[in-house]
C-alpha positions as CSV (number, residue, x, y, z in Angstrom):
1,M,-22.2,-7.3,-4.7
2,K,-22.2,-10.2,-7.2
3,Y,-19.6,-11.6,-10.1
4,S,-19.7,-12.1,-13.5
5,N,-17.2,-14.5,-14.7
6,N,-15.2,-14.8,-18.1
7,Q,-14.2,-18.0,-17.2
8,E,-15.4,-20.9,-15.0
9,Q,-15.0,-20.9,-11.5
10,T,-15.7,-21.3,-7.7
11,P,-15.7,-18.3,-5.2
12,D,-13.8,-19.5,-1.7
13,K,-16.0,-19.8,1.3
14,T,-15.4,-15.9,2.8
15,A,-16.6,-14.8,-1.2
16,R,-19.4,-16.7,-0.5
17,A,-20.5,-15.5,2.6
18,E,-20.1,-11.6,1.6
19,I,-22.3,-12.3,-1.3
20,G,-25.0,-13.6,0.6
21,R,-28.1,-14.0,-1.5
22,R,-26.5,-12.7,-4.8
23,S,-25.8,-14.9,-7.4
24,L,-22.5,-16.0,-8.2
25,I,-22.7,-16.4,-12.0
26,G,-20.5,-19.4,-13.5
27,G,-19.4,-22.8,-12.0
28,M,-16.4,-25.1,-11.8
29,S,-15.5,-27.4,-14.4
30,A,-14.5,-30.8,-14.2
31,L,-11.1,-31.3,-13.5
32,A,-9.6,-34.6,-15.5
33,G,-7.0,-36.7,-13.9
34,A,-3.5,-36.0,-15.2
35,G,-1.2,-39.2,-15.9
36,L,2.6,-40.1,-15.0
37,A,5.0,-37.7,-16.1
38,G,7.3,-39.2,-18.6
39,G,10.7,-39.2,-16.8
40,A,12.7,-42.6,-16.8
41,L,9.6,-44.3,-17.6
42,G,8.9,-42.9,-20.5
43,H,5.3,-42.2,-20.0
44,S,3.4,-39.3,-21.7
45,V,0.7,-37.5,-20.3
46,P,-2.4,-37.1,-22.8
47,A,-2.8,-33.7,-24.7
48,A,-6.8,-33.8,-22.8
49,A,-5.5,-34.2,-19.2
50,T,-2.6,-31.8,-19.5
51,H,-5.3,-29.0,-20.8
52,N,-7.2,-29.8,-17.6
53,A,-5.0,-30.5,-15.1
54,P,-5.2,-28.2,-12.1
55,H,-2.4,-25.5,-12.6
56,S,-1.2,-23.3,-9.5
57,T,-0.1,-20.3,-11.4
58,K,-3.6,-20.2,-13.2
59,V,-5.1,-16.6,-13.1
60,Q,-8.5,-16.6,-11.7
61,T,-10.6,-13.5,-12.7
62,R,-13.9,-12.3,-12.2
63,F,-15.6,-9.1,-12.3
64,L,-17.3,-7.4,-9.6
65,E,-20.4,-6.1,-9.8
66,F,-23.0,-3.7,-7.0
67,D,-26.6,-3.9,-7.0
68,D,-26.3,-0.9,-4.5
69,P,-24.8,2.2,-5.6
70,I,-24.0,3.3,-2.0
71,E,-21.9,0.0,-1.5
72,E,-19.9,0.4,-4.8
73,F,-19.5,4.5,-3.6
74,E,-18.1,3.1,-0.3
75,A,-16.0,0.4,-1.8
76,H,-14.5,3.3,-4.4
77,F,-14.0,5.6,-1.3
78,R,-11.8,3.0,0.8
79,M,-9.7,2.2,-2.0
80,E,-8.8,5.9,-3.1
81,R,-9.1,7.3,0.7
82,D,-10.6,6.6,3.8
83,L,-14.7,6.0,4.8
84,V,-14.0,8.4,8.0
85,E,-17.4,9.0,10.0
86,N,-16.2,13.2,10.3
87,Q,-13.0,13.8,8.5
88,G,-9.8,12.4,7.3
89,A,-6.7,12.5,4.7
90,A,-4.9,10.0,2.2
91,L,-1.6,10.5,1.3
92,T,0.3,9.1,-1.7
93,W,3.8,9.1,-2.6
94,F,4.6,8.3,-6.2
95,Y,7.2,8.3,-9.3
96,W,6.0,8.9,-12.7
97,M,7.4,9.2,-16.4
98,L,6.8,12.0,-18.4
99,Y,6.8,11.6,-22.4
100,L,6.4,14.0,-25.2
101,V,3.9,13.0,-27.8
102,P,4.8,15.6,-30.8
103,G,2.2,13.3,-32.9
104,D,4.6,13.5,-36.1
105,R,7.6,11.5,-34.4
106,P,7.8,8.9,-31.8
107,P,7.1,9.6,-28.2
108,I,10.2,10.5,-26.0
109,P,10.8,10.0,-22.5
110,L,11.7,13.2,-20.9
111,L,12.0,13.0,-17.1
112,R,10.9,11.2,-13.7
113,Y,8.8,12.6,-11.3
114,E,8.9,11.8,-7.5
115,G,6.2,13.1,-5.9
116,M,2.9,13.2,-3.3
117,E,-0.4,14.0,-3.6
118,Y,-2.6,14.7,-0.2
119,S,-6.2,14.6,-0.1
120,Y,-8.3,15.5,3.0
121,F,-12.0,15.4,2.8
122,R,-14.8,16.0,5.6
123,K,-18.1,13.9,5.4
124,V,-21.2,16.6,4.5
125,A,-23.8,15.0,4.6
126,D,-24.8,10.7,4.1
127,H,-22.5,9.2,2.1
128,T,-20.9,12.6,0.6
129,Y,-17.6,13.8,0.9
130,R,-16.1,17.2,0.4
131,I,-13.0,16.4,-1.0
132,H,-9.3,19.1,-1.7
133,A,-5.7,17.8,-2.2
134,H,-2.6,19.1,-3.6
135,N,0.6,17.4,-5.1
136,V,4.1,18.2,-5.5
137,S,6.1,16.4,-8.1
138,V,9.5,16.7,-7.8
139,P,12.2,16.8,-11.4
140,M,14.5,13.6,-11.8
141,S,16.9,13.4,-14.9
142,L,16.4,10.1,-16.3
143,E,20.4,10.1,-17.1
144,T,21.6,10.4,-13.1
145,N,18.2,9.9,-11.3
146,E,19.1,12.8,-9.2
147,Y,16.8,16.0,-8.7
148,M,17.6,18.1,-11.3
149,E,16.9,21.9,-12.1
150,S,17.2,22.1,-15.9
151,M,17.4,20.1,-18.9
152,I,17.7,20.3,-22.9
153,N,14.4,19.7,-24.4
154,P,14.6,16.9,-27.1
155,L,12.8,19.0,-29.7
156,T,14.0,22.4,-29.5
157,K,17.4,21.6,-28.7
158,E,17.0,24.5,-26.1
159,R,18.2,24.5,-22.4
160,I,15.2,24.7,-19.9
161,L,14.6,24.9,-16.5
162,T,12.5,22.2,-14.7
163,P,10.9,23.4,-12.0
164,T,9.3,21.3,-9.1
165,S,5.3,20.8,-10.5
166,L,2.9,22.5,-7.4
167,I,-0.8,21.8,-7.9
168,L,-2.7,23.7,-5.2
169,N,-5.5,25.2,-7.4
170,D,-7.6,21.9,-7.5
171,P,-11.4,23.5,-7.2
172,G,-12.4,20.9,-4.9
173,T,-14.9,18.1,-5.5
174,V,-18.3,16.4,-3.8
175,H,-18.1,12.3,-4.0
176,S,-21.2,10.7,-3.1
177,P,-22.7,7.6,-5.1
178,K,-24.2,9.8,-8.2
179,G,-20.9,10.7,-9.1
180,F,-18.5,13.5,-8.4
181,R,-19.5,17.5,-8.4
182,N,-17.1,20.1,-8.8
183,L,-16.9,22.7,-6.3
184,T,-16.5,25.4,-8.9
185,G,-18.9,23.9,-11.2
186,D,-23.1,24.5,-11.4
187,G,-23.7,21.2,-9.3
188,S,-24.3,18.7,-12.3
189,Y,-22.8,15.3,-11.6
190,A,-19.6,13.8,-13.6
191,V,-20.3,9.7,-13.5
192,P,-16.7,8.5,-13.6
193,Y,-15.8,5.2,-15.1
194,R,-15.3,2.4,-12.8
195,Q,-15.0,-1.5,-12.6
196,F,-14.1,-3.7,-10.0
197,R,-12.6,-7.3,-10.6
198,V,-11.1,-10.0,-8.6
199,E,-7.8,-11.2,-9.9
200,N,-6.7,-14.2,-7.2
201,E,-6.1,-12.6,-3.7
202,T,-6.4,-9.1,-5.2
203,L,-9.1,-6.7,-5.5
204,K,-8.4,-4.1,-8.5
205,L,-10.2,-0.9,-9.6
206,D,-10.2,0.5,-12.7
207,S,-11.3,4.1,-13.3
208,T,-11.0,7.5,-15.4
209,R,-12.2,10.9,-14.7
210,S,-12.0,13.9,-16.8
211,A,-10.8,17.4,-16.1
212,P,-12.5,19.8,-13.8
213,P,-13.9,22.7,-15.0
214,A,-11.3,25.5,-16.9
215,W,-8.6,22.5,-17.3
216,P,-7.6,21.8,-20.6
217,V,-10.7,19.7,-22.2
218,N,-8.1,17.0,-23.3
219,H,-7.4,16.2,-19.9
220,I,-7.8,12.5,-18.4
221,E,-7.1,10.4,-15.4
222,S,-7.2,6.6,-15.6
223,S,-5.8,4.0,-13.3
224,I,-5.8,0.9,-11.8
225,Q,-5.8,0.5,-8.1
226,H,-5.6,-2.6,-6.0
227,A,-5.4,-4.1,-2.6
228,P,-5.7,-7.4,-0.8
229,Y,-9.4,-8.6,-1.1
230,E,-9.3,-10.4,1.9
231,M,-8.9,-6.6,3.8
232,F,-11.7,-5.4,1.4
233,L,-13.7,-8.0,2.9
234,D,-13.4,-6.8,6.0
235,K,-15.6,-4.2,6.4
236,S,-13.5,-2.7,9.5
237,N,-10.9,-1.6,7.2
238,T,-11.8,1.9,6.3
239,S,-8.7,2.8,4.0
240,L,-7.1,0.3,2.1
241,P,-3.4,0.0,1.4
242,A,-3.7,0.4,-2.3
243,I,-1.3,0.5,-4.8
244,S,-2.1,2.3,-8.0
245,T,-0.6,2.6,-11.7
246,G,-2.0,5.4,-14.3
247,L,-1.6,8.0,-16.9
248,Y,-2.4,11.3,-17.4
249,V,-3.0,13.0,-21.0
250,F,-2.5,17.1,-21.0
251,P,-1.2,19.7,-22.9
252,Y,2.3,20.9,-23.1
253,S,3.6,22.4,-19.7
254,K,4.9,26.2,-20.6
255,W,8.1,25.5,-18.8
256,L,8.7,23.4,-21.8
257,E,8.4,26.1,-24.1
258,M,7.1,24.0,-27.1
259,G,5.6,27.4,-28.9
260,D,3.0,26.3,-31.6
261,R,4.4,22.8,-31.9
262,P,2.2,19.8,-32.1
263,G,1.2,17.5,-29.6
264,H,0.8,17.0,-25.8
265,L,2.6,15.0,-22.8
266,L,1.5,11.7,-21.6
267,G,2.2,10.9,-17.5
268,Y,2.5,7.4,-16.3
269,W,2.5,6.7,-12.6
270,D,3.3,4.4,-10.0
271,A,1.9,5.2,-6.5
272,H,1.3,4.0,-2.9
273,K,-0.8,5.0,-0.7
274,I,0.8,5.5,2.9
275,P,0.0,6.0,6.5
276,S,1.8,9.4,6.9
277,A,4.5,12.0,5.9
278,Q,7.1,10.4,7.9
279,D,6.8,7.2,5.8
280,F,7.9,8.8,2.8
281,P,11.4,7.9,1.1
282,D,13.9,9.7,3.6
283,K,15.6,11.9,0.3
284,F,12.2,13.0,-0.7
285,L,11.2,13.7,2.8
286,T,14.1,15.8,3.3
287,K,13.5,17.7,0.3
288,L,10.1,18.7,1.0
289,D,10.5,19.4,5.0
290,N,13.5,21.6,3.6
291,E,11.6,23.7,0.7
292,Y,7.2,22.3,1.2
293,P,7.0,21.9,5.0
294,E,3.5,23.4,5.0
295,L,2.5,21.0,2.1
296,L,3.1,18.2,4.6
297,E,0.2,18.9,5.9
298,P,-3.5,18.7,5.0
299,R,-4.7,22.3,4.0
300,W,-8.1,22.6,5.9
301,A,-8.7,26.3,5.2
302,E,-9.7,25.2,1.7
303,F,-13.2,24.2,3.2
304,D,-13.8,28.0,4.2
305,S,-14.8,29.1,0.7
306,P,-18.6,28.0,0.3
307,P,-19.8,25.9,-2.9
308,T,-21.7,27.1,-5.7
309,F,-24.8,24.4,-4.9
310,A,-26.2,22.8,-1.9
311,Y,-24.7,19.2,-1.1
């Protein structure tokens, strides 16, 4: 991998060892010496010296490019999931905010969800994984921050039920260095946008995915994930402890009872990859354990259905 810079800088020794023979673009500009600060002596610091003085909180940022698509794929899989040899799982806990975007008036904050996504995967060929997942999101009132079962739709002024959101019908994907293939599709590849970058001691991944087949065409998922850069450089860390933020854009849900009103929904999430379901917040874990205990485990039976194409 290699770096491209939008500011002049020098990589640390660990990064230098990691990129090996590959080039690092950019260098270190000379730092001007700083004069004495003012204070009682009344000295002033020249403008040029102040501009170039070392500053401990200055952001160091560089884009990370990969010469090898396999290396880039493995970095992506370590961030989102776990680069296992056979099969594994990745569990994410999150909050996300849901907004009404009517189009003819300002967006309206609607509710908060607390939720989880369980992703489980098997290696089916070299550098190729089949992935399935399920998702549970429990609605919460913005006024009380408690779980809720109904609310007043701020546009229609009607009371509506607010069901728990269950995504149990994701068709699954096959992920490899060539891109994603939806298991119910024709085997063609969808190449996601992704860009790795390093900010100070943090590795970040910007990525965007489009909707699976038969989902609304205006659905999109875009996220920024981050993890400690030092952990990324250690290849023995097959699953990075990623934290992510991101957004969804999707049509009005049926439970909103919006009729033919124009507009769509916007969801914005804040998520943590966690080791196990026992690491969920107690209140959320209790609710899922009481209402959806079967969803606290991977659903390996999803792998029983054959793909529509060869891996």
